[in-house]
C-alpha positions, 0 to 999 in steps of 0.5 A, spaced: 533 524 506 532 519 511 535 512 511 528 509 510 526 513 504 533 511 501 531 504 502 524 505 500 527 508 493 531 501 492 525 497 493 522 501 488 527 500 483 527 493 484 519 493 483 520 497 477 525 492 474 520 486 476 524 484 482 518 483 487 522 479 492 527 484 492 522 490 492 518 486 498 525 485 502 527 493 501 520 495 503 520 491 509 527 494 511 524 501 510 518 499 514 522 496 520 526 503 520 520 507 520 514 504 521 510 510 519 512 511 512 506 511 508 510 510 501 513 504 504 507 501 506 504 502 499 510 499 495 509 493 500 502 493 498 503 493 491 509 488 490 505 483 494 499 484 490 503 483 484 506 477 487 499 474 488 500 475 496 493 478 497 492 477 504 499 480 506 497 486 501 491 487 504 494 488 511 499 492 508 494 497 505 490 497 511 496 499 515 497 505 509 489 507 510 491 507 518 497 512 516 493 516 511 486 516 513 484 522 509 488 519 502 482 517 497 488 513 493 489 509 499 482 507 500 482 506 493 488 501 493 485 497 499 478 497 495 481 494 489 485 489 493 479 487 497 475 486 490 480 481 488 480 477 494 472 477 493 471 481 499 465 485 495 462 488 501 468 491 504 471 493 497 465 497 496 465 500 503 473 502 502 471 505 495 465 509 498 470 512 503 475 514 497 469 517 493 467 521 499 474 523 500 474 525 493 468 529 493 470 533 500 476 535 496 473 538 490 
């Protein structure tokens, strides 16, 4: 297991415990070591969202979509965050892409 994945797992433990600042710090550390680690971007997005930092959460979710363009859940997460920020047309586009990918995979 890579060092970045180990740090990600530490971040996840903090996230589960509700220690959002620590989780965010670990996710960012993992990303610094391995910028293309999708699970770290997803974790960062979720932790930032839970902390109420939607702008940064959306940026992390967009990076996740760039890394995993064929993952419907990545698009769904982005859609949810955009909707929370009131960016409805963008949220609908992200959800449409998620649905397209789900149908494609069926």
